[in-house]
C-alpha positions as CSV (number, residue, x, y, z in Angstrom):
1,M,-47.5,-17.1,-21.4
2,E,-50.0,-19.7,-20.2
3,K,-47.4,-22.4,-20.7
4,V,-44.9,-20.5,-18.5
5,K,-47.6,-20.1,-15.8
6,L,-48.4,-23.8,-15.9
7,I,-44.8,-24.8,-15.6
8,R,-44.4,-22.5,-12.6
9,F,-47.5,-24.0,-11.0
10,V,-46.3,-27.5,-11.4
11,A,-42.8,-26.6,-10.0
12,Q,-44.2,-24.9,-7.1
13,K,-46.6,-27.7,-6.2
14,T,-44.1,-30.5,-6.7
15,G,-40.8,-28.9,-5.7
16,E,-39.4,-30.7,-8.9
17,C,-38.1,-29.6,-12.3
18,A,-40.9,-29.0,-14.8
19,Q,-39.9,-29.7,-18.4
20,R,-36.3,-28.7,-18.1
21,C,-33.9,-29.0,-15.1
22,M,-32.2,-25.7,-14.1
23,G,-29.3,-27.6,-12.5
24,W,-28.3,-29.3,-15.8
25,D,-28.8,-25.9,-17.7
26,A,-26.5,-24.2,-15.2
27,L,-23.8,-26.8,-15.5
28,N,-24.0,-26.8,-19.3
29,A,-23.8,-23.1,-19.4
30,L,-20.8,-23.0,-17.0
31,Y,-18.9,-25.7,-19.0
32,S,-19.3,-23.8,-22.1
33,V,-18.5,-20.3,-20.6
34,T,-15.4,-21.5,-18.8
35,Y,-14.1,-23.2,-21.8
36,E,-14.6,-20.1,-24.0
37,T,-13.2,-17.7,-21.4
38,D,-10.0,-19.9,-21.0
39,H,-9.5,-20.0,-24.8
40,K,-9.9,-16.2,-25.1
41,Y,-8.1,-15.0,-21.9
42,E,-5.8,-18.0,-21.1
43,T,-7.4,-18.5,-17.7
44,P,-7.7,-21.7,-15.6
45,Y,-11.5,-21.7,-15.1
46,H,-12.5,-24.6,-17.2
47,S,-10.0,-27.1,-15.6
48,R,-11.2,-25.8,-12.2
49,F,-14.7,-26.2,-13.2
50,K,-14.0,-29.8,-14.4
51,D,-12.2,-30.5,-11.1
52,Y,-15.3,-29.2,-9.2
53,L,-17.6,-31.5,-11.3
54,T,-15.5,-34.5,-10.4
55,W,-15.6,-33.5,-6.7
56,V,-19.4,-33.3,-6.9
57,Q,-19.6,-36.7,-8.5
58,K,-17.2,-38.3,-5.9
59,K,-19.1,-36.8,-3.0
60,D,-22.5,-37.8,-4.6
61,I,-23.9,-34.4,-3.8
62,M,-26.7,-32.6,-5.6
63,V,-26.1,-29.3,-7.5
64,H,-29.0,-27.1,-8.3
65,G,-29.5,-24.0,-10.5
66,T,-32.2,-21.5,-9.8
67,M,-34.2,-19.3,-12.2
68,T,-35.6,-16.1,-10.8
69,D,-38.3,-13.8,-12.3
70,P,-38.0,-10.3,-10.9
71,G,-40.6,-9.0,-13.2
72,E,-43.5,-10.9,-11.4
73,T,-44.7,-10.5,-7.8
74,G,-47.5,-12.0,-5.9
75,A,-48.9,-15.5,-5.5
């Protein structure tokens, strides 16, 4: 638990990823989930997601994932 507190503290103070980047984690999860969903249900999500990533790269924009923790409150 102390490690999690330290990671949160560093992220709050620096405004940066601490240890792992949520944006990369989110993209990796979406890539996998859209592929598996298409395979199971014959949907177009994976190709649309890849088109979105191509658009993001061409526009040179930043994508960010966010992790929330509704179980803790306070400073």
